[in-house]
C-alpha positions as CSV (number, residue, x, y, z in Angstrom):
1,X,0.0,0.0,0.0
2,X,1.5,3.3,-1.1
3,X,2.3,5.5,1.8
4,X,1.8,9.3,1.6
5,X,3.8,12.0,3.2
6,X,2.1,12.8,6.5
7,X,2.6,15.9,8.6
8,X,4.5,15.3,11.8
9,X,2.3,14.5,14.8
10,X,2.3,18.1,16.0
11,X,-0.6,20.2,16.9
12,X,-1.9,22.4,14.3
13,X,-0.5,25.8,14.0
14,X,-3.2,27.8,15.6
15,X,-3.2,25.4,18.5
16,X,0.5,25.7,19.0
17,X,0.1,29.5,18.9
18,X,-2.7,29.4,21.5
19,X,-0.5,27.2,23.9
20,X,2.4,29.7,23.6
21,X,0.1,32.6,24.3
22,X,-1.1,30.7,27.4
23,X,2.5,30.1,28.6
24,X,3.3,33.8,28.1
25,X,0.2,34.9,29.8
26,X,0.9,32.8,32.9
27,X,4.5,33.9,33.0
28,X,3.3,37.5,32.9
29,X,0.7,37.0,35.4
30,X,3.3,35.5,37.8
31,X,5.5,38.3,37.2
32,X,2.9,40.9,38.0
33,X,1.8,39.0,41.2
34,X,5.4,38.9,42.5
35,X,6.0,42.5,41.4
36,X,2.8,43.6,43.2
37,X,3.7,41.6,46.3
38,X,7.1,43.2,46.5
39,X,5.9,46.8,45.9
40,X,3.0,46.5,48.3
41,X,5.1,44.8,51.0
42,X,5.7,47.7,53.7
43,X,9.1,49.0,53.7
44,X,11.3,48.3,56.6
45,X,9.8,50.6,59.6
46,X,12.3,53.3,59.8
47,X,10.6,54.7,62.9
48,X,10.7,51.4,64.6
49,X,13.4,50.4,67.1
50,X,14.7,46.7,67.4
51,X,15.3,46.1,63.8
52,X,18.7,44.7,62.9
53,X,21.1,47.5,61.8
54,X,24.9,47.6,61.1
55,X,27.1,48.5,64.0
56,X,27.8,52.2,64.1
57,X,30.4,54.5,66.0
58,X,29.7,56.5,69.0
59,X,31.1,59.9,70.3
60,X,31.3,60.9,74.0
61,X,30.5,64.5,74.9
62,X,32.3,66.2,77.7
63,X,29.4,65.5,80.0
64,X,29.6,61.7,79.0
65,X,33.1,61.7,79.5
66,X,32.7,62.7,83.1
67,X,29.7,60.4,83.5
68,X,31.4,57.3,82.0
69,X,34.8,57.9,83.3
70,X,34.4,59.8,86.5
71,X,37.7,61.5,86.4
72,X,39.6,64.4,85.0
73,X,40.6,64.5,81.1
74,X,44.3,63.8,81.6
75,X,45.2,60.1,81.5
76,X,48.5,58.3,80.8
77,X,48.7,55.9,78.0
78,X,48.4,53.2,77.4
79,X,45.8,52.6,80.2
80,X,45.6,48.9,79.6
81,X,48.9,47.0,80.4
82,X,50.9,44.7,78.1
83,X,49.7,46.1,74.9
84,X,51.9,46.6,71.7
85,X,52.5,50.3,71.0
86,X,52.9,51.4,67.4
87,X,53.7,55.2,66.3
88,X,52.6,56.0,62.8
89,X,52.3,59.5,61.3
90,X,52.1,60.8,64.9
91,X,49.2,58.5,65.8
92,X,49.6,56.2,68.6
93,X,48.3,52.7,68.2
94,X,47.7,50.2,71.0
95,X,46.7,46.7,70.4
96,X,46.6,43.0,71.8
97,X,49.1,40.6,70.8
98,X,46.3,38.2,69.7
99,X,44.9,40.8,67.3
100,X,48.4,41.7,65.9
101,X,47.5,40.8,62.3
102,X,44.1,42.4,62.1
103,X,45.6,45.6,63.9
104,X,48.4,45.9,61.4
105,X,46.0,46.0,58.4
106,X,44.4,48.9,60.2
107,X,47.5,50.8,61.0
108,X,48.6,50.5,57.4
109,X,45.6,52.7,56.5
110,X,46.6,55.7,59.0
111,X,48.1,57.9,56.4
112,X,45.0,57.5,54.1
113,X,42.5,58.1,57.0
114,X,44.4,61.2,57.9
115,X,44.5,62.5,54.4
116,X,40.6,62.3,54.1
117,X,40.2,64.6,57.0
118,X,42.9,67.0,55.6
119,X,40.3,67.9,52.6
120,X,38.6,70.3,55.2
121,X,40.8,70.6,58.4
122,X,44.5,71.4,59.1
123,X,47.0,68.6,59.7
124,X,47.6,69.4,63.4
125,X,44.0,68.3,64.2
126,X,44.7,64.7,63.2
127,X,48.0,64.3,65.1
128,X,48.8,62.9,68.6
129,X,45.6,60.7,68.7
130,X,45.6,57.7,71.1
131,X,43.9,54.6,69.1
132,X,43.0,51.4,70.9
133,X,42.4,48.4,68.7
134,X,40.7,45.9,71.0
135,X,38.6,42.7,70.7
136,X,36.5,44.3,73.4
137,X,36.6,48.1,73.5
138,X,35.0,48.0,77.2
139,X,38.5,46.8,78.2
140,X,39.5,50.6,78.2
141,X,36.9,51.3,80.9
142,X,37.4,48.3,82.8
143,X,41.2,49.0,83.1
144,X,40.2,52.3,84.9
145,X,37.5,51.1,87.0
146,X,35.1,53.2,85.1
147,X,31.3,53.0,85.3
148,X,30.7,53.5,81.7
149,X,30.4,50.8,79.1
150,X,30.1,51.0,75.2
151,X,26.9,49.3,73.8
152,X,27.3,46.1,72.0
153,X,26.4,47.7,68.6
154,X,29.4,50.2,68.6
155,X,32.1,49.4,66.2
156,X,34.1,52.3,67.2
157,X,34.1,55.1,70.0
158,X,35.6,58.5,70.1
159,X,36.3,60.3,73.5
160,X,36.5,63.8,71.9
161,X,37.8,65.5,74.8
162,X,40.8,63.0,75.4
163,X,41.5,62.6,71.8
164,X,41.0,58.8,72.1
165,X,39.6,56.4,69.7
166,X,38.6,52.9,70.6
167,X,37.8,50.3,67.8
168,X,36.6,46.8,68.1
169,X,38.3,44.2,66.0
170,X,37.4,40.7,65.0
171,X,40.1,38.2,64.2
172,X,39.2,37.6,60.7
173,X,37.8,41.0,59.6
174,X,34.3,39.9,60.1
175,X,33.1,43.0,61.7
176,X,30.0,44.5,60.1
177,X,31.7,47.8,59.7
178,X,35.2,47.5,58.7
179,X,37.7,49.1,61.3
180,X,39.7,50.8,58.5
181,X,36.5,52.8,57.8
182,X,35.9,53.4,61.3
183,X,39.4,54.7,61.9
184,X,39.0,57.4,59.2
185,X,35.4,58.2,60.6
186,X,36.5,58.5,64.3
187,X,39.7,60.4,63.3
188,X,37.4,63.1,61.6
189,X,35.4,63.5,64.6
190,X,38.5,64.1,66.8
191,X,39.8,66.5,64.3
192,X,36.6,68.6,64.2
193,X,36.4,68.9,68.0
194,X,40.1,69.9,68.2
195,X,39.5,72.6,65.3
196,X,36.2,74.0,67.0
197,X,37.6,73.9,70.4
198,X,34.7,74.0,72.8
199,X,32.2,75.2,70.3
200,X,29.2,72.9,69.5
201,X,28.2,71.3,66.3
202,X,24.9,69.5,65.9
203,X,25.1,65.6,66.1
204,X,23.8,65.3,62.5
205,X,26.5,67.6,61.3
206,X,29.2,65.6,63.1
207,X,28.2,62.5,61.5
208,X,27.3,63.9,58.0
209,X,30.6,65.7,57.9
210,X,32.6,62.8,58.8
211,X,31.0,60.5,56.2
212,X,31.4,63.2,53.5
213,X,35.1,63.5,54.4
214,X,35.6,59.8,54.4
215,X,33.5,58.9,51.3
216,X,31.1,56.8,53.4
217,X,28.3,56.5,50.8
218,X,27.3,53.3,49.1
219,X,24.5,51.0,47.8
220,X,23.3,50.3,51.3
221,X,22.9,54.0,52.3
222,X,21.3,54.9,48.8
223,X,18.8,52.2,49.3
224,X,17.9,53.3,52.8
225,X,17.3,56.8,51.6
226,X,15.2,55.6,48.6
227,X,13.0,53.5,50.6
228,X,12.3,56.2,53.2
229,X,11.8,58.7,50.5
230,X,9.4,56.6,48.5
231,X,7.4,55.8,51.6
232,X,7.2,59.2,52.9
233,X,9.4,58.4,56.1
234,X,12.2,60.9,55.7
235,X,13.2,62.6,59.1
236,X,12.7,66.1,59.7
237,X,15.9,68.0,60.9
238,X,14.5,68.1,64.6
239,X,14.2,64.5,64.5
240,X,17.9,63.7,63.3
241,X,19.8,64.2,66.5
242,X,17.3,62.2,68.7
243,X,17.5,59.1,66.1
244,X,21.1,58.7,66.6
245,X,20.5,57.8,70.2
246,X,17.9,55.1,69.2
247,X,18.4,51.6,67.7
248,X,17.5,49.7,64.6
249,X,16.7,51.0,61.0
250,X,16.0,54.6,62.2
251,X,19.7,54.9,63.0
252,X,20.6,53.7,59.5
253,X,18.3,56.4,58.2
254,X,19.7,59.2,60.3
255,X,23.1,58.4,59.0
256,X,22.1,58.1,55.4
257,X,20.1,61.6,55.6
258,X,22.9,63.3,57.4
259,X,25.6,62.0,54.9
260,X,23.5,63.0,51.9
261,X,22.5,66.5,53.3
262,X,26.0,67.5,54.2
263,X,27.4,66.1,50.9
264,X,24.8,68.1,48.9
265,X,25.8,71.3,50.9
266,X,29.4,70.7,49.7
267,X,28.7,69.7,46.2
268,X,26.1,72.6,45.8
269,X,28.0,75.4,47.5
270,X,31.7,74.2,47.4
271,X,34.2,72.9,49.9
272,X,35.2,76.5,50.5
273,X,31.7,77.5,51.9
274,X,31.8,74.5,54.1
275,X,35.3,75.5,55.5
276,X,33.9,79.0,56.0
277,X,31.2,77.5,58.2
278,X,33.8,75.5,60.3
279,X,35.9,78.6,60.6
280,X,33.0,80.8,61.9
281,X,32.0,78.2,64.6
282,X,35.4,77.7,65.7
283,X,35.9,81.5,66.3
284,X,32.9,81.5,68.6
285,X,29.9,81.9,66.4
286,X,26.7,80.0,67.0
287,X,26.3,77.2,64.4
288,X,23.0,78.5,63.1
289,X,24.3,81.9,62.8
290,X,27.5,80.7,61.0
291,X,25.4,78.5,58.8
292,X,23.4,81.6,57.7
293,X,26.5,83.6,57.1
294,X,27.9,80.8,54.9
295,X,24.8,79.6,53.1
296,X,22.5,82.5,53.1
297,X,19.7,80.7,54.9
298,X,19.2,78.9,58.1
299,X,20.0,75.1,58.5
300,X,16.2,74.3,58.7
301,X,15.4,76.1,55.5
302,X,18.5,74.6,53.6
303,X,17.2,71.1,55.0
304,X,13.6,71.7,53.8
305,X,15.1,72.6,50.3
306,X,17.1,69.4,50.3
307,X,14.3,67.4,51.4
308,X,12.0,68.5,48.8
309,X,14.7,67.7,46.0
310,X,15.1,64.3,47.3
311,X,11.7,63.6,47.7
312,X,10.7,64.8,44.3
313,X,13.8,64.4,42.0
314,X,16.3,62.0,43.6
315,X,13.9,59.3,44.7
316,X,13.2,57.9,41.0
317,X,17.0,57.5,40.6
318,X,17.7,56.3,43.9
319,X,14.9,53.6,43.5
320,X,16.9,52.1,40.6
321,X,19.2,50.8,43.3
322,X,16.7,49.3,45.5
323,X,15.9,45.6,45.6
324,X,12.5,46.3,43.9
325,X,14.1,48.2,41.2
326,X,16.7,45.5,40.6
327,X,14.0,42.7,40.7
328,X,11.9,44.7,38.2
329,X,14.7,45.3,35.7
330,X,15.6,41.5,35.8
331,X,12.1,40.3,35.7
332,X,11.4,42.7,32.7
333,X,14.3,41.3,30.7
334,X,13.7,37.7,31.6
335,X,10.1,38.3,30.3
336,X,11.3,39.7,27.2
337,X,13.9,37.0,26.5
338,X,11.1,34.3,26.9
339,X,8.7,35.9,24.6
340,X,11.5,36.2,22.0
341,X,12.4,32.7,22.5
342,X,8.9,31.4,22.1
343,X,8.3,33.6,19.1
344,X,11.3,32.2,17.3
345,X,10.4,28.7,18.3
346,X,6.8,29.2,16.9
347,X,8.2,30.6,13.6
348,X,10.5,27.5,13.0
349,X,7.6,25.0,13.9
350,X,5.1,26.7,11.6
351,X,7.7,26.8,8.8
352,X,8.2,23.0,9.2
353,X,4.3,22.3,9.5
354,X,3.8,24.2,6.2
355,X,6.5,22.3,4.4
356,X,7.3,19.0,6.2
357,X,9.6,17.9,3.5
358,X,11.9,20.8,3.8
359,X,15.5,20.1,5.0
360,X,16.0,21.4,8.5
361,X,18.4,24.5,8.4
362,X,21.7,23.6,10.1
363,X,21.8,27.2,11.4
364,X,18.7,26.4,13.6
365,X,20.6,23.6,15.3
366,X,22.6,23.8,18.6
367,X,26.2,24.3,17.9
368,X,27.2,20.7,19.2
369,X,24.8,19.2,16.5
370,X,25.5,21.2,13.4
371,X,28.3,18.8,12.3
372,X,27.4,15.7,14.0
373,X,25.5,12.6,12.8
374,X,23.2,13.3,9.8
375,X,24.5,16.8,9.5
376,X,28.0,15.9,9.2
377,X,29.5,16.9,5.7
378,X,29.9,13.7,3.6
379,X,33.4,12.7,2.4
380,X,33.6,12.4,-1.4
381,X,33.9,8.9,-2.9
382,X,37.3,7.9,-4.3
């Protein structure tokens, strides 16, 4: 019995097309559901305490020094016996033998840490500083029978009046904030205090200025600011100082906002304007008055202007660095790639159905099959 060429046992083209459409629709539906759930999930509560947050540094005011140490400012270093002493660039480092390797890696960054502060302040402000690199920074207080103790979250601590920095080390460099960054940050705090003498800067300026000088800005801080901006949870200027004394995500937000605001001031009005502000405060002028002289508006007015720019202009760009923005971008390209692949496969199948006797183009095969088996070029007969 004569056999006729039969089309392959594939579904008719219109059914294949419908099947592909169903696959695409299911994928898009899943994508929309995942994106909606991600977008509608409440952002981490910036105004709540108790959330996990990176370790931060701590500064002690003169009043806190008296409260924590219960003595006069003069002390003899090192206060802890049997520590190794290294002097580098007129900075005095003290550390435990058990942490020698980790301490040396921090000491190696001393010159770089000083140079960052020299962008705004003179060299004498970052010399003759005593720096303790310890596994437990509370050993400094225990050795003096002092009542104060550093909180568990403190990666570093600056005792401003004494010119002392305490940095917590982990043997393998597993601290949530690297001690090298902490060194530069705390050196800036000491330098600003020395430059201003007994004059007062707001806490938000201390932290923002230190992060500006040490380039302490990255994806984590950008995402923190973006989340708060998009959810309407940015802190007012009056809330910033209080936020530093709390715990959790609100502290991260206080650092992020202070860093961005002070950096914005420097980038918008120049380093020289910021230096003018520092000099005016150092000569005895109140911070608010010195700020008006330098920037032509009060700190509150400048902050409101910055807040408006962050809320209306910066947030769309900052949101690109958020987890939601990255998820959306990856999902979009994945959906586009899937649609392209299905359309290409459907086109090939349709062509085969319409002409089942047509040779399969070698170019449509995977590379490992293009010259294998039936598609291997035949050798000429001799």
